[in-house]
C-alpha positions in Angstrom: 0.0 0.0 0.0 1.1 3.5 -0.8 0.6 6.7 1.3 -2.0 7.6 -1.3 -4.2 4.6 -0.3 -3.4 4.6 3.5 -6.8 6.3 3.8 -9.6 5.1 1.6 -11.1 7.5 -0.9 -14.5 9.0 0.0 -17.5 7.6 -1.7 -18.8 9.6 -4.7 -21.5 11.4 -2.9 -19.2 12.6 -0.1 -16.5 13.6 -2.6 -19.1 15.5 -4.7 -20.4 17.4 -1.6 -16.8 18.2 -0.5 -15.8 19.6 -3.9 -19.0 21.5 -4.3 -18.4 23.1 -0.8 -14.8 24.1 -1.9 -16.0 25.6 -5.2 -18.7 27.6 -3.3 -16.0 29.5 -1.5 -13.1 29.4 -3.9 -12.3 30.4 -7.5 -9.1 30.6 -9.4 -7.1 33.1 -11.5 -8.1 31.5 -14.8 -11.9 31.8 -14.0 -11.5 35.4 -12.9 -9.4 36.2 -16.0 -12.0 34.6 -18.3 -14.8 36.6 -16.7 -12.9 39.8 -17.1 -11.8 39.0 -20.7 -15.2 37.8 -21.8 -17.0 40.8 -20.1 -18.9 38.4 -17.9 -18.0 39.9 -14.5 -20.8 39.3 -12.1 -18.7 40.0 -9.0 -16.7 42.8 -7.4 -13.0 42.0 -7.3 -11.2 43.2 -4.1 -7.4 43.6 -3.7 -7.4 43.3 0.1 -3.7 43.8 1.1 -0.9 46.3 0.8 -0.5 50.0 0.6 -2.2 52.2 -2.0 1.3 52.6 -3.5 1.7 48.8 -3.9 -1.7 48.6 -5.4 -0.8 51.4 -7.9 2.3 49.4 -9.0 0.5 46.1 -9.6 -3.0 44.7 -9.3 -5.4 42.5 -11.2 -7.3 44.5 -13.9 -10.6 45.9 -12.5 -9.8 45.3 -8.9 -10.7 47.7 -6.2 -8.2 48.3 -3.4 -10.0 47.7 -0.1 -7.7 46.3 2.6 -9.2 43.6 4.8 -8.7 45.8 7.9 -11.0 48.5 6.3 -13.9 46.2 5.5 -16.9 47.0 7.7 -20.6 47.4 7.3 -20.4 51.1 6.5 -17.9 50.6 3.6 -19.8 47.6 2.2 -23.1 49.4 2.2 -22.2 51.0 -1.2 -23.0 47.6 -2.8 -26.3 45.7 -2.9 -26.5 43.0 -0.2 -26.4 40.2 -2.8 -23.2 41.3 -4.5 -20.6 38.6 -4.8 -17.1 39.6 -3.7 -14.0 37.9 -4.9 -11.0 38.7 -2.8 -7.3 38.1 -3.3 -4.1 38.9 -1.6 -0.4 38.6 -2.4 -0.4 34.8 -2.7 -0.3 31.5 -0.9 2.0 33.0 1.7 -0.6 35.6 2.7 -3.8 35.3 4.7 -5.2 38.7 3.8 -7.8 37.1 1.5 -8.9 34.7 4.3 -9.3 37.6 6.7 -11.3 39.6 4.2 -13.5 36.6 3.3 -14.2 36.0 7.0 -15.2 39.6 7.5 -17.4 39.7 4.5 -19.1 36.4 5.5 -19.6 37.7 9.0 -21.3 40.8 7.4 -23.6 38.4 5.5 -22.0 39.0 2.2 -21.4 36.4 -0.5 -17.6 35.9 -1.0 -15.1 33.7 -2.7 -11.3 33.7 -2.5 -9.3 33.8 -5.7 -6.7 31.1 -5.1 -3.1 32.0 -5.7 -3.6 35.8 -5.4 -1.1 38.0 -7.2 1.4 35.1 -7.3 -1.1 32.8 -9.0 -2.1 35.6 -11.5 1.6 36.0 -12.4 2.1 32.2 -12.6 -0.7 32.1 -15.2 1.1 34.8 -17.2 -1.8 37.2 -17.0 -1.1 41.0 -17.2 -1.4 43.3 -14.3 -2.7 46.9 -14.3 -1.0 49.8 -12.8 -3.1 52.8 -11.5 
């Protein structure tokens, strides 16, 4: 037996429920890029870390800079309650997107994390914007 099979695979129903749960709170750089490129953006993209200067140097096209520490009910009131937010941070080494997603969820807002953040965006070869 290998380490792969030390623990048996979940049955199909459990696996499907697990992956559906993950996809309900996560998206990836390619899906965000496709939505932007195909003009099918049905979410607000938030860049949730760094200084305004860092955001000005490099961010995902169409993103709004709103640091996770600045997310509160008053700031979020500018969007309808059913607005989906997609949040990203610097990359896998950063928990800013998790912090932002938690705050948004606690405010009752729909939210997904863009896996990989800026690092993932760069790894995919997608262009950045500068303000």
